[in-house]
C-alpha positions as CSV (number, residue, x, y, z in Angstrom):
1,M,-24.8,52.1,106.9
2,L,-23.5,48.5,107.0
3,F,-24.5,48.3,110.7
4,D,-28.1,49.3,109.9
5,L,-29.2,45.7,109.5
6,K,-32.6,44.2,110.1
7,G,-34.1,40.8,110.7
8,K,-32.1,37.8,109.8
9,R,-29.1,39.7,108.5
10,R,-28.8,41.7,111.8
11,R,-29.0,38.4,113.8
12,V,-26.3,36.9,111.7
13,V,-23.9,39.9,112.2
14,Q,-24.7,39.9,116.0
15,G,-24.1,36.2,116.1
16,V,-20.7,36.4,114.4
17,Y,-19.8,39.4,116.7
18,L,-20.6,37.5,119.9
19,T,-19.0,34.3,118.6
20,L,-15.8,36.2,117.9
21,A,-15.9,37.8,121.3
22,V,-16.2,34.5,123.1
23,L,-13.6,32.7,121.0
24,M,-11.1,35.6,121.2
25,G,-11.1,35.8,125.0
26,G,-7.8,35.8,126.8
27,G,-6.9,39.5,127.4
28,L,-8.0,41.4,124.3
29,V,-10.7,44.1,124.3
30,L,-13.2,41.5,125.5
31,F,-11.9,41.5,129.0
32,G,-10.2,44.9,129.1
33,I,-6.6,45.8,128.2
34,G,-3.9,45.2,130.7
35,G,-4.0,44.2,134.3
36,G,-5.9,46.8,136.2
37,T,-7.9,48.3,133.4
38,N,-11.7,48.4,133.4
39,G,-14.0,49.0,130.4
40,G,-13.6,45.8,128.3
41,L,-16.3,44.4,126.1
42,L,-17.8,42.5,129.0
43,D,-18.0,45.7,131.0
44,A,-19.8,47.4,128.2
45,F,-22.3,44.4,128.0
46,K,-23.0,44.6,131.7
47,G,-22.9,48.4,132.1
48,G,-20.5,50.2,134.4
49,G,-22.4,50.2,137.7
50,G,-20.0,52.7,139.2
51,G,-22.8,55.0,140.4
52,S,-23.1,58.8,140.8
53,N,-19.8,59.1,142.7
54,A,-17.8,57.6,139.9
55,D,-19.7,59.9,137.4
56,K,-18.8,63.0,139.4
57,T,-15.1,62.0,139.5
58,L,-15.0,61.4,135.8
59,K,-16.8,64.7,135.1
60,K,-14.3,66.5,137.3
61,E,-11.4,64.9,135.4
62,I,-12.9,65.9,132.0
63,K,-13.4,69.5,133.2
64,A,-9.8,69.7,134.3
65,A,-8.6,68.2,131.1
66,Q,-10.7,70.7,129.1
67,Q,-9.1,73.6,131.0
68,R,-5.7,72.2,130.1
69,L,-6.8,71.9,126.5
70,A,-8.0,75.5,126.4
71,L,-4.5,76.6,127.4
72,N,-2.8,74.1,125.0
73,P,-4.9,72.7,122.1
74,S,-2.1,70.3,121.4
75,D,-2.2,68.6,124.8
76,Q,-2.4,65.0,123.8
77,G,-2.7,63.8,127.4
78,A,-5.7,66.0,128.0
79,L,-7.4,64.7,124.9
80,V,-6.7,61.1,126.1
81,V,-8.3,61.9,129.5
82,I,-11.4,63.5,127.8
83,A,-11.9,60.6,125.4
84,T,-11.3,57.9,128.0
85,D,-13.5,59.4,130.7
86,S,-16.2,60.2,128.2
87,Y,-16.2,56.6,127.2
88,R,-16.4,55.4,130.8
89,L,-19.3,57.7,131.4
90,A,-21.1,56.1,128.5
91,A,-20.2,52.6,129.8
92,E,-21.9,53.6,133.1
93,Q,-25.1,54.2,131.1
94,A,-25.0,51.1,128.9
95,D,-28.0,48.8,129.1
96,P,-27.1,46.2,131.7
97,N,-29.1,43.5,129.9
98,T,-28.0,43.9,126.3
99,G,-24.8,45.9,126.6
100,A,-26.1,48.5,124.1
101,F,-25.3,52.1,124.7
102,T,-28.4,54.2,125.5
103,D,-29.2,57.4,123.6
104,K,-27.9,59.4,126.6
105,A,-24.7,57.4,126.6
106,K,-24.2,58.1,122.9
107,D,-23.8,61.8,123.8
108,N,-20.7,60.8,125.8
109,L,-19.6,58.5,123.0
110,N,-19.7,61.4,120.6
111,A,-17.6,63.5,123.0
112,A,-15.1,60.6,123.3
113,S,-15.1,60.4,119.5
114,S,-14.5,64.1,119.1
115,A,-11.5,64.0,121.5
116,W,-10.2,60.8,119.9
117,E,-10.3,62.4,116.4
118,R,-8.5,65.5,117.7
119,Y,-5.9,63.3,119.4
120,L,-5.2,61.3,116.2
121,A,-5.0,64.5,114.2
122,L,-1.9,65.4,116.3
123,N,-0.2,62.3,114.9
124,P,1.0,60.7,118.1
125,P,4.0,58.4,117.3
126,K,2.4,55.6,119.3
127,P,-1.4,56.1,119.7
128,N,-2.8,55.1,123.1
129,D,-3.7,51.5,122.6
130,T,-5.9,51.3,125.7
131,L,-8.0,54.2,124.4
132,A,-8.1,52.5,121.0
133,G,-9.7,49.5,122.7
134,Y,-12.3,51.7,124.2
135,M,-13.0,53.5,120.9
136,L,-13.3,50.1,119.2
137,Q,-16.3,49.6,121.5
138,A,-17.6,53.1,121.1
139,Y,-17.7,52.7,117.3
140,S,-19.2,49.2,117.4
141,Q,-22.8,48.1,116.5
142,G,-24.1,48.9,120.0
143,G,-22.5,52.3,120.0
144,L,-22.0,54.9,117.3
145,N,-22.3,52.4,114.4
146,K,-19.2,53.6,112.6
147,P,-17.5,50.4,111.2
148,D,-14.7,52.3,109.4
149,K,-13.6,54.1,112.6
150,A,-14.0,50.8,114.5
151,K,-11.6,49.3,111.9
152,Q,-9.1,52.1,112.5
153,A,-9.2,51.6,116.2
154,A,-8.8,47.8,115.8
155,E,-5.8,48.4,113.6
156,I,-4.1,50.6,116.2
157,F,-4.8,48.0,118.9
158,S,-3.5,45.1,116.8
159,E,-0.2,47.0,116.1
160,A,0.3,47.5,119.8
161,H,-0.7,43.9,120.7
162,P,0.0,41.8,117.6
163,S,-1.7,38.4,117.9
164,S,-3.9,36.3,115.7
165,N,-6.9,37.3,117.8
166,A,-6.2,41.0,117.5
167,Y,-5.9,40.7,113.7
168,V,-9.2,38.7,113.5
169,Q,-10.8,41.7,115.1
170,V,-9.4,43.8,112.2
171,V,-10.8,41.3,109.7
172,F,-14.2,41.6,111.3
173,Y,-14.5,45.4,111.4
174,A,-12.8,45.8,108.0
175,S,-15.4,43.4,106.6
176,L,-18.2,45.4,108.1
177,A,-16.7,48.6,106.6
178,G,-16.6,47.0,103.2
179,D,-12.7,47.1,103.1
180,S,-12.0,43.7,101.7
181,R,-8.3,44.5,101.1
182,T,-7.6,45.3,104.7
183,A,-9.7,42.3,105.8
184,K,-7.6,40.0,103.6
185,L,-4.2,41.4,104.8
186,A,-5.3,41.2,108.4
187,G,-6.5,37.6,107.8
188,Q,-3.0,36.7,106.4
189,K,-1.4,38.3,109.5
190,A,-3.7,36.5,111.8
191,L,-2.7,33.1,110.3
192,Q,1.0,34.1,110.3
193,L,0.8,34.8,114.0
194,A,-1.2,31.7,114.9
195,P,0.6,28.7,116.4
196,K,0.3,25.7,114.1
197,S,-2.0,23.9,116.4
198,Q,-4.5,26.7,116.3
199,R,-4.4,27.6,112.6
200,S,-7.5,25.7,111.7
201,S,-9.4,27.5,114.5
202,V,-8.1,30.8,113.3
203,K,-9.1,30.1,109.7
204,A,-12.6,29.4,111.0
205,L,-12.7,32.7,112.9
206,I,-11.5,34.5,109.8
207,K,-14.3,33.0,107.7
208,Q,-16.8,34.0,110.3
209,A,-15.4,37.5,110.4
210,E,-15.4,37.8,106.6
211,A,-19.0,36.5,106.5
212,V,-20.5,39.8,107.7
213,N,-19.4,41.4,104.4
214,T,-21.1,38.6,102.5
215,T,-24.2,38.9,104.7
216,S,-24.4,42.7,104.0
217,S,-23.9,42.2,100.3
218,S,-26.4,39.5,99.9
219,G,-28.9,41.4,102.0
220,A,-28.5,44.5,99.8
221,S,-29.4,42.4,96.7
222,G,-32.5,41.1,98.4
223,A,-31.2,37.6,99.3
224,T,-32.7,36.0,102.3
225,G,-29.7,33.8,103.2
226,A,-26.4,34.8,104.6
227,T,-24.1,31.9,103.8
228,G,-20.6,32.9,102.7
229,S,-18.9,30.4,100.4
230,G,-15.6,32.2,99.9
231,G,-12.5,31.6,101.9
């Protein structure tokens, strides 16, 4: 997989990821979505810290949602609860130093992924964008390592919250997934939405996001460097 990188290539991808996270602050997935929402990227890096009481509450909510789902397999609300709370359980188990999800946490991420996929299969007219933000993290390098699904979640989030920053995220995950067409279109959208005073910075972000694809390609051919020359 594209995320299964080692040595220098892995450090380059991680560096680009963290650079994008820092530069794209201001309200996106980095800090959580919406005013009172927990579970942003910073929460995943730090770990949840909610303790056993929080875990018990989340597990109760999941069980109740599963009972609803048994009665009505098309209950979108129940699937959202299962996916969201499963992600939050995983965030509680993330490594507080690195932000990486533990093996135990990944069981919860897989449960979140299963519910999310069932939810999307029901074709909701407006997929839950907060949950999309969580799934973006669940499918990231420190989670389930599924760049194509991370790209899909990033696209859903960007459609609900169109901004240059949101579309740079799409560029990043599309590049990791090897989807250069989506990365190019998202980059164009990011530039279109950027204020004139910020376009040079956004261009730099897009180049960094696209560089992960160059890094993976050069690594696959045995190159030791990871410098992208395209733009």
